[in-house]
C-alpha positions in Angstrom: -39.3 -28.2 -24.3 -36.6 -25.7 -25.2 -37.8 -23.4 -22.4 -37.9 -26.3 -19.9 -34.4 -27.5 -20.8 -33.1 -23.9 -20.7 -34.4 -23.5 -17.1 -32.7 -26.6 -15.8 -29.5 -24.8 -14.6 -31.7 -22.8 -12.3 -32.3 -26.0 -10.3 -28.8 -25.7 -9.0 -28.7 -23.7 -5.8 -25.1 -22.9 -6.4 -26.0 -21.1 -9.6 -28.7 -18.9 -8.1 -26.8 -18.3 -4.8 -23.6 -17.3 -6.6 -25.5 -15.2 -9.1 -26.9 -13.2 -6.1 -23.4 -12.2 -5.1 -23.2 -9.8 -8.0 -19.8 -11.1 -9.2 -18.7 -11.6 -12.8 -19.0 -15.4 -12.8 -22.7 -15.4 -13.8 -22.4 -12.9 -16.7 -19.3 -14.7 -17.8 -21.3 -18.0 -18.0 -23.9 -16.1 -20.0 -21.3 -14.6 -22.4 -19.7 -18.0 -22.9 -23.0 -19.6 -23.9 -23.8 -16.6 -26.1 -20.5 -17.1 -27.9 -21.1 -20.9 -28.2 -24.5 -20.3 -29.7 -23.2 -17.7 -32.1 -20.5 -20.1 -33.2 -23.0 -23.0 -33.7 -25.3 -20.8 -35.7 -22.7 -19.2 -37.9 -23.3 -18.7 -41.6 -21.2 -17.7 -44.5 -21.9 -14.0 -43.5 -20.9 -14.5 -39.9 -17.6 -12.6 -39.1 -16.0 -15.6 -37.6 -12.6 -14.0 -38.0 -13.5 -11.2 -35.7 -15.2 -13.6 -33.2 -12.1 -15.7 -32.9 -9.4 -13.1 -33.2 -11.1 -10.4 -31.0 -14.1 -12.0 -29.2 -12.1 -14.8 -27.6 -9.4 -12.5 -26.2 -12.1 -10.2 -24.8 -13.7 -13.2 -23.0 -10.3 -14.2 -21.7 -9.8 -10.9 -20.0 -13.4 -11.2 -18.6 -12.5 -14.6 -17.0 -9.3 -16.6 -17.8 -11.4 -19.8 -18.1 -12.3 -18.6 -21.6 -9.0 -20.3 -22.6 -10.9 -23.6 -22.3 -13.6 -22.3 -24.7 -10.8 -21.3 -27.1 -9.2 -24.7 -26.7 -12.5 -26.5 -27.3 -13.3 -24.5 -30.4 -9.7 -25.0 -31.6 -10.1 -28.8 -31.3 -13.4 -28.6 -33.3 -11.6 -26.5 -35.9 -8.8 -29.1 -36.1 -11.2 -32.0 -36.3 -13.1 -30.3 -39.2 -9.8 -29.3 -40.9 -11.0 -25.7 -41.0 -7.6 -24.2 -41.7 -8.8 -20.6 -42.3 -10.5 -20.4 -38.9 -7.5 -22.1 -37.3 -5.4 -19.1 -38.4 -7.9 -16.7 -36.8 -8.0 -18.6 -33.5 -4.1 -18.6 -33.4 -4.2 -14.9 -34.1 -6.6 -14.4 -31.2 -4.3 -16.4 -28.9 -1.3 -14.3 -30.0 -3.3 -11.1 -29.3 -4.4 -12.3 -25.9 -0.9 -13.4 -25.0 0.7 -10.1 -26.1 -1.8 -8.1 -24.0 -1.4 -10.4 -21.1 2.4 -10.1 -21.0 2.3 -6.3 -21.6 0.0 -5.9 -18.6 2.3 -8.0 -16.4 5.3 -6.0 -17.6 3.6 -2.7 -16.9 2.3 -3.6 -13.5 5.1 -5.9 -12.3 2.5 -8.3 -10.8 1.7 -11.8 -12.2 -2.0 -11.7 -13.4 -2.6 -15.4 -12.4 -1.0 -15.1 -9.0 -4.4 -15.1 -7.2 -5.5 -18.3 -9.0 -2.2 -20.0 -8.4 -2.3 -19.0 -4.7 -5.8 -20.2 -4.3 -4.8 -23.5 -5.9 -2.1 -23.8 -3.2 -4.6 -23.0 -0.5 -6.9 -25.7 -2.0 -4.1 -28.3 -1.6 -4.1 -27.6 2.2 -7.7 -28.9 2.5 -7.2 -31.7 0.0 -6.5 -35.4 0.5 -2.8 -36.2 0.1 -2.0 -39.3 -1.9 1.5 -40.7 -2.1 2.7 -42.0 -5.5 6.2 -43.2 -4.8 8.4 -40.2 -4.3 5.6 -37.8 -5.3 2.5 -36.6 -3.6 -0.7 -35.5 -5.4 -3.5 -33.7 -3.6 -7.1 -34.6 -4.5 -9.8 -32.1 -3.7 -13.3 -33.6 -2.9 -15.3 -30.5 -3.6 -15.8 -31.3 -7.3 -18.0 -34.3 -6.2 -20.7 -31.6 -5.9 -20.6 -31.1 -9.7 -20.8 -34.8 -10.3 -23.8 -35.1 -7.9 -25.6 -32.2 -9.5 -25.2 -33.4 -13.1 -25.2 -37.2 -12.7 -29.0 -37.7 -13.5 -28.6 -35.6 -16.6 -25.3 -37.2 -17.6 -27.2 -40.6 -17.4 -29.8 -39.3 -19.8 -27.0 -38.1 -22.1 -25.5 -41.6 -22.0 -28.8 -43.2 -23.0 -29.0 -40.7 -25.9 -25.3 -40.7 -26.7 -25.9 -41.5 -30.4 -27.6 -38.1 -30.7 -24.5 -36.3 -29.4 -22.4 -35.0 -32.4 -18.6 -34.9 -32.3 -18.4 -31.2 -31.8 -20.5 -31.5 -28.7 -18.4 -34.3 -27.2 -15.4 -32.0 -27.7 -17.1 -29.1 -25.9 -18.2 -31.3 -23.1 -14.7 -32.4 -22.6 -13.1 -28.9 -22.9 -15.7 -27.0 -20.8 -16.9 -29.6 -18.3 -14.8 -32.8 -17.9 -11.3 -31.1 -18.2 -11.9 -28.3 -15.7 -13.5 -30.9 -13.4 -10.3 -32.9 -13.5 -8.2 -29.8 -13.0 -10.2 -28.8 -10.0 -9.8 -32.3 -8.5 -6.0 -32.1 -9.0 -5.9 -28.5 -7.6 -4.5 -27.1 -10.8 -7.6 -25.0 -10.7 -8.5 -23.8 -7.2 -11.4 -25.3 -5.4 -11.9 -22.4 -3.0 -15.3 -21.0 -3.9 -15.7 -24.0 -6.3 -19.4 -23.5 -7.1 -18.7 -19.9 -8.1 -15.8 -20.8 -10.4 -17.6 -23.8 -11.9 -20.7 -21.8 -13.0 -19.6 -21.6 -16.6 -19.0 -25.4 -16.7 -22.5 -26.1 -15.4 -23.9 -23.7 -18.0 -21.9 -25.5 -20.8 -23.0 -28.9 -19.6 -26.7 -28.0 -19.7 -26.3 -26.2 -23.0 -25.1 -29.4 -24.6 -27.7 -31.4 -22.7 -30.5 -29.2 -23.9 -29.4 -29.4 -27.5 -29.2 -33.2 -27.4 -32.6 -33.7 -25.6 -34.3 -31.3 -28.0 -33.4 -33.5 -30.9 -35.5 -36.3 -29.6 -39.2 -36.2 -30.4 -41.0 -34.9 -27.4 -42.8 -37.9 -26.2 -44.4 -38.5 -22.8 -41.6 -40.8 -21.8 -39.0 -38.3 -22.9 -40.6 -35.5 -20.8 -41.0 -37.9 -17.9 -37.3 -38.8 -17.9 -36.2 -35.1 -17.9 -38.7 -34.3 -15.2 -37.6 -37.3 -13.1 -33.9 -36.1 -13.3 -34.9 -32.6 -12.3 -37.1 -33.9 -9.5 -34.2 -36.0 -8.2 -32.1 -32.9 -7.8 -35.1 -30.9 -6.6 -35.9 -33.1 -3.6 -32.4 -34.0 -2.5 -29.5 -31.6 -3.2 -31.5 -28.4 -3.5 -33.1 -28.5 0.0 -29.8 -29.7 1.6 -27.8 -26.8 0.0 -30.4 -24.2 0.7 -30.5 -25.2 4.3 -26.7 -25.1 4.4 -26.5 -21.7 2.9 -29.3 -20.4 5.2 -26.9 -21.0 8.1 -24.5 -18.4 6.5 -24.9 -14.7 6.2 -26.2 -13.4 2.9 -24.1 -11.2 0.7 -26.4 -9.9 -2.0 -25.8 -7.7 -5.0 -28.3 -5.1 -3.9 -26.5 -4.8 -0.5 -23.2 -4.2 -2.3 -24.8 -1.6 -4.6 -26.3 0.2 -1.6 -22.9 0.2 0.1 -21.5 2.2 -2.8 -23.4 5.2 -1.5 -20.7 7.8 -0.4 -22.6 8.4 2.8 -22.4 4.7 3.7 -18.7 4.6 2.8 -18.1 7.6 5.1 -20.1 6.1 7.9 -18.2 2.8 7.7 -14.8 4.4 7.4 -15.4 6.7 10.4 -16.7 3.8 12.4 -13.6 1.7 11.7 -11.4 4.7 12.4 -13.1 5.3 15.8 -13.0 1.7 16.8 -9.3 1.4 15.9 -8.5 4.4 18.2 -7.7 7.1 15.5 -4.4 5.4 14.4 -1.8 7.0 12.1 -2.5 6.7 8.4 -2.2 4.8 6.2 -4.0 2.1 8.2 -3.0 -1.4 7.0 -5.8 -3.9 7.6 -5.6 -7.7 6.9 -8.8 -9.3 5.7 -10.1 -12.1 3.4 -12.8 -10.0 1.7 -11.3 -7.7 -1.0 -14.8 -6.2 -1.4 -14.1 -4.3 1.8 -12.2 -1.9 -0.4 -15.5 -0.6 -1.6 -16.6 0.4 1.9 -13.5 2.1 3.1 -11.8 5.4 2.1 -8.2 6.1 1.2 -7.0 6.1 4.8 -7.1 2.3 4.7 -4.8 -0.2 2.9 -6.1 -3.8 2.6 -3.9 -6.8 2.7 -5.4 -10.1 1.5 -5.2 -13.2 3.7 -6.2 -15.5 0.8 -3.9 -13.7 -1.7 -6.7 -12.8 -4.0 -5.5 -9.2 -4.2 -1.9 -9.6 -2.9 0.3 -12.0 -4.8 3.1 -11.6 -2.2 1.3 -14.0 0.1 2.5 -16.7 -2.2 6.0 -16.4 -0.8 4.7 -17.5 2.6 2.8 -20.7 1.5 4.4 -23.8 3.0 3.7 -27.5 2.8 0.3 -27.8 4.4 0.3 -24.4 6.1 0.8 -20.6 5.6 3.3 -18.6 7.5 0.9 -15.8 8.4 3.2 -14.4 11.1 5.9 -13.8 8.5 3.3 -12.4 6.1 1.9 -9.9 8.7 5.4 -8.7 9.5 6.4 -8.4 5.9 3.3 -6.4 4.9 3.4 -4.3 8.1 -0.2 -5.1 9.0 -1.6 -2.9 11.8 -5.0 -4.6 12.3 -6.5 -8.0 11.4 -10.3 -8.6 11.0 -10.4 -12.1 9.3 -9.2 -15.5 10.5 -9.2 -18.1 7.8 -8.2 -21.7 8.8 -5.9 -22.4 5.8 -3.8 -25.0 7.5 -3.9 -28.8 8.2 -0.7 -28.8 10.3 -1.5 -28.3 14.1 2.1 -27.8 14.9 2.2 -24.4 13.1 0.4 -21.1 13.9 -3.1 -20.8 12.5 -5.1 -17.5 12.5 -8.1 -19.0 14.4 -5.6 -19.4 17.3 -5.8 -15.6 17.8 -9.5 -15.6 18.6 -9.7 -18.8 20.5 -10.4 -17.9 24.1 -11.4 -14.3 23.2 -8.5 -12.5 24.8 -5.1 -11.2 23.7 -2.6 -13.5 22.0 1.2 -13.6 21.3 3.3 -15.9 19.2 6.9 -15.6 18.0 7.3 -11.8 18.4 3.8 -11.0 17.0 1.2 -9.8 19.5 -2.5 -9.5 18.9 -4.5 -7.1 21.2 -8.3 -7.5 21.0 -10.1 -4.2 20.4 -13.7 -5.3 20.0 -16.2 -6.2 17.2 -16.6 -4.5 13.9 -18.8 -5.1 10.8 -17.1 -7.1 8.1 -19.4 -7.3 5.0 -22.5 -7.4 7.2 -20.9 -9.8 9.7 -19.5 -8.9 13.0 -15.9 -10.0 13.3 -13.4 -9.5 16.2 -10.7 -7.0 15.4 -7.2 -7.2 16.8 -4.4 -4.7 16.7 -1.1 -6.2 15.7 2.3 -5.3 17.3 5.7 -6.7 16.7 8.8 -7.3 18.8 9.8 -9.4 21.7 8.8 -6.7 24.2 5.1 -6.5 23.2 2.7 -7.4 25.9 0.0 -10.0 25.4 -1.2 -13.2 27.1 0.4 -16.2 25.6 -1.5 -19.5 25.1 
């Protein structure tokens, strides 16, 4: 039963698909569960002081969502009036905060700028709801999480008397609270399934603990199997089909691309296609992973702000001033065209490739050069020129 319950998260195609990307979200989810398990199994000899004062800050710099784990454990500590461990967790918060602000001071860049910018981008694709003089933006993507977990949440409801107080707190801190924050775009919903992996893991961790307390009867096993089957025959095929329509970006491909010979071939190919331009060559893209495949002749600018916090200055109400951003960052070439805009009256990057030819708008001209590989996809590449005298067809 423990093994069956432990394997339940693997039903979620978002979990397996995102784990294949080779990013830090899957190992972070594992680290969070390992921490939770160590905390639940602590004894008098467990170094809880080190766990809280040093372990939690380490997890925070792994992924910032670890602050939710710290908050949940802090609420458990307060509920249990465990004043000694409260001191340790406050010390851990002070250590994490000190390091955080020292890094910001040393680099001059806000560490959470990428998350804040992606939250702004999430609002562009959200539903605007007017509340008097204010407007809130509700993102529908978290409905995915509700759909995935609803059969298992129903089982938890039926067995709610078996859920102990500490587990209710952790369900709130690590599942319900981030779900609400994603809906409200406080947390970004761009790449939602990737960012929510730890929350799925925490939900199934609690679910497994609660279900394992009930004697394993035929009816009990049938209920768990029925919930798994419901997901297995509905959402799993649908999402697998949806993802099969997209290109695959697997960890093994990324590892292979780290071969110096591959990096040299890719860089020379780009350099040739771009017409041997003067260096440094400033390229605007969405995928920061492209940095791994290009040598030092290339400088990348991020069209979703994930590695360039300065894009935040160009985010407007419902659209992004990409023309202003390209000018400000002196971009020479562009290879990605995200549609981060819901206002048709303003310039959108997909406008550049519509029709397949050259394009000009407000003193920025885009000259089509051809197609180039962009993380195993072929994307059109455009040279960018500035000034009213630049020549390009205007649409």
